[in-house]
C-alpha positions, 0 to 999 in steps of 0.5 A: 414777261413783266419785270418784278417790282421789288418793294420794301415796306417799313411800318411799325403798326402790325395790323396796318403793315399786314394789310398793306403787305396783303394788298401789295402781294395781291398785285401781279408783278409785285414782290414785297419784303417788310420791316417793323422799325428802322433797325430792322430795315437797315440791317436786314434789307438789301437796298440793291435788291429793291426798286421802291421803299414804302416808308412810314415817317414816324417810327419808334427808333427813327424816321422814314427819312433817315432810313430812305437816305441810308438805303439810297447810299447803297442804292442811289436808284432806289425810289422812296415813298413816305407814308404818314397818318397826318400831312407831313408832305412838307418834309419833302422840302428838306430834300435836295431837288434832285431827290425825287421822293414821293409822299402818300397819306396813310388814308390814301394808301388803304386805297389799292388804286391810289397806292399801286398808281403811286408805287408804279409812278415812283418806280417810273421816276416821277414824284407823286404827292398824295392827291388829297393833300394836293387838293386841300392846299391853298396858294399863299398870297404874294407868291409866284403861284398867284400869277398862274391862271386857274387852268395852269394851277389845275395842271400844276396840281396834277403834275404835283400828283405825279400824272404824265402829260398824257394822263393830264390830257385824259383827266381834263379832256384836253388834247395832249398838245394843249397840255404840253403847251400849258406845262411849258407855260407853267415852267416859264411863268414859275421861272424854273431852270430846266437846265439845272433841275427836273422841271416836274420835280421843281414845279411840284416842290414849288407848289409845296413851298407856296401853298398851305 
């Protein structure tokens, strides 16, 4: 039997909230609770009964960032996906590197395939950054990313999107062993300390820091 994935949806716009709620409840194995503002979520949700929180960034009485942190104080294992109508992915840089939060634009969240993939990847412990946001960013001059080959940059973008090595191999038509080698070379080239941090999260964070 498939385990139920328990999702909290925080969105202040009624029509958008209802649309996402309808989309998510149509997915087998998804259970959804909703809230319209920060107070509603923090007062009425039991964080320990949730697996993933899907949180609008800008709300009338606060931010999704504040709500996510409050919920994680009760449930440190809760995974968080931030939603925004404009690119606010830089907000993830305000978080500790151990906080594996994800980010999805509201445009992408209306695509059931993108939204469901992001939620499932997040629930599995991966950080997901909206593919449209990742693809629109350009490498800053003088940074560590400039030293990557075009192939390594392509692989890093897919890591940042939250894809597994197997999924990257399928996307690019490469052998899994080749992707593993590319990913390890990226970690080495970016001088990521794998003993201190989750290397995939650290690599995604560096991508956000050194692109615009």
